[in-house]
C-alpha positions in Angstrom: 178.2 54.5 152.2 175.9 51.6 151.3 172.5 53.1 151.6 170.8 55.2 148.9 171.1 59.0 148.6 168.2 60.7 146.7 169.4 63.7 144.8 166.8 66.1 143.4 167.4 68.9 140.9 164.7 71.5 141.0 164.5 73.4 137.8 163.5 77.0 137.3 160.3 78.8 136.1 159.6 78.1 132.4 162.3 75.5 132.4 162.2 71.7 132.3 164.1 68.5 133.3 166.0 69.0 130.0 167.8 72.1 131.3 171.5 72.2 130.9 172.4 72.1 134.6 169.9 69.3 135.2 171.7 67.2 132.6 175.2 68.1 133.8 174.4 67.2 137.4 172.6 64.0 136.2 175.7 62.9 134.2 177.9 63.4 137.2 175.5 61.6 139.6 175.5 58.5 137.3 179.1 57.9 138.3 178.0 57.5 142.0 176.2 54.2 142.3 174.4 54.9 145.5 172.8 58.1 144.2 169.3 58.1 142.9 168.9 61.2 140.7 165.5 62.8 139.9 164.4 65.9 138.2 160.7 66.3 138.7 158.9 68.2 135.9 157.3 71.3 137.5 154.3 73.1 136.1 154.2 76.9 136.1 151.5 76.8 138.8 153.2 77.0 142.2 150.6 74.7 143.9 151.2 72.0 141.2 155.0 72.5 141.3 155.1 72.0 145.1 152.7 69.1 145.0 155.0 67.4 142.4 158.1 68.0 144.6 156.4 66.8 147.8 155.1 63.7 145.9 158.7 63.0 144.7 160.6 63.7 148.0 158.3 62.2 150.6 158.5 58.6 149.5 162.3 58.8 149.8 162.3 59.8 153.4 163.7 58.9 155.9 166.6 58.0 153.6 169.0 60.9 152.9 167.8 63.4 150.4 169.7 66.4 148.9 168.2 69.3 146.9 169.8 71.4 144.2 167.6 74.3 143.2 168.2 76.7 140.4 166.5 80.1 140.0 162.8 79.5 140.9 163.9 76.0 142.0 165.9 77.7 144.7 162.8 79.3 146.0 160.9 76.0 146.1 164.0 74.2 147.5 164.1 76.7 150.4 160.5 75.8 151.3 161.3 72.0 151.1 164.5 72.3 153.0 162.7 74.1 155.9 159.7 71.8 155.8 161.6 68.5 155.7 165.0 69.6 157.2 167.0 68.8 154.1 170.3 70.0 152.7 170.0 72.4 149.8 172.4 73.9 147.2 171.0 77.1 145.7 172.2 78.1 142.2 171.4 81.8 141.4 168.1 81.4 143.4 165.0 83.5 142.9 164.6 85.2 146.3 161.6 87.5 145.5 159.7 85.7 142.8 156.6 87.8 143.6 158.4 90.8 142.2 160.2 88.9 139.4 157.2 87.1 138.0 154.9 90.1 137.7 156.3 90.4 134.1 154.8 87.0 133.3 151.2 87.8 134.2 149.1 86.8 131.2 149.8 84.2 128.5 153.2 82.5 128.3 154.9 79.7 126.5 157.4 77.2 128.0 160.5 77.3 125.8 161.2 73.6 126.4 157.7 72.1 126.1 155.8 74.6 124.0 153.0 74.5 126.6 150.9 77.7 126.6 149.5 78.9 129.9 148.0 81.8 131.8 149.9 83.1 134.8 147.6 85.0 137.1 147.5 87.0 140.3 146.4 83.9 142.1 149.7 82.3 141.3 151.5 85.4 142.7 149.5 85.1 145.9 150.5 81.4 146.1 154.2 82.3 145.8 153.8 84.9 148.6 152.4 82.2 150.9 155.4 79.9 150.2 158.0 82.5 151.1 160.4 81.4 153.9 161.1 84.6 155.9 164.2 83.4 157.7 166.6 80.5 157.2 166.4 78.6 160.5 169.4 76.2 159.9 172.0 78.0 157.8 174.4 75.1 157.9 171.9 73.2 155.8 172.3 75.5 152.7 175.1 76.4 150.2 174.7 79.3 147.9 176.3 79.4 144.4 175.8 82.7 142.7 177.3 84.8 139.9 177.2 88.6 140.0 176.6 88.8 136.2 173.1 87.2 136.6 171.0 89.2 134.0 167.7 87.9 135.4 168.0 88.2 139.1 169.8 90.6 141.5 172.4 88.3 143.0 172.6 90.6 146.1 169.2 89.4 147.1 170.5 85.8 147.4 173.6 87.0 149.2 171.5 88.9 151.7 168.8 86.2 152.2 171.3 83.4 152.7 173.9 85.6 154.5 174.4 83.1 157.4 174.9 80.2 154.9 178.1 79.1 153.2 178.4 81.1 149.9 180.4 80.9 146.7 180.0 84.3 144.9 181.7 84.5 141.5 182.2 87.7 139.6 180.6 87.9 136.1 178.8 84.8 134.8 175.1 84.7 133.9 171.7 83.5 135.2 172.5 80.1 133.7 175.6 80.0 136.0 178.6 79.7 133.7 180.9 76.8 134.4 178.4 75.0 136.7 180.4 71.7 136.1 183.4 73.2 138.1 181.3 73.0 141.2 180.1 69.4 141.0 182.6 68.1 143.5 181.8 71.0 145.9 178.1 70.0 145.6 178.7 66.3 146.2 181.0 67.1 149.2 178.4 69.3 150.7 176.0 66.3 150.6 178.8 64.1 152.1 179.0 62.1 148.9 182.2 60.6 147.6 183.7 62.6 144.8 185.6 61.4 141.8 189.3 62.2 141.6 
């Protein structure tokens, strides 16, 4: 496989490119010379986040692109996968962020960057407009989820991505314990060579 493969990690709400899973995936991707790995920094604002993602992904097309989305990144990844017909691995994805992020209305601080910001009803409305009601090509997505997720109800992901391939593990956490165990599965899903 001589041509480039563009691998994007889409981090979650209030996270950053420094997140643990982003770093684990990046270290593994470094061993694959044809893979170009990117973790776009996403603002809290859904419009800005999507603009950053589209601005990063579109220049890579029509070369092959793969997405790995964690939590809120799974929600954005689902929109991108539908919009550009891209393969997507979801890790404990946020399925109903409109419900989830109501708790964040008001002033917040990003734990990684220290940025303070106002999350408003307008942001909730934007999220509502980005929801993908139905997965049109289930073979394009792989769900990794753990039942012990303390932030999200894992059953929402199992239900939303029911026609897709799923790996559901008992226990665990929202951060997805043992993420590195699934790196080969992720690379194989994208038809990338895996290390022995």
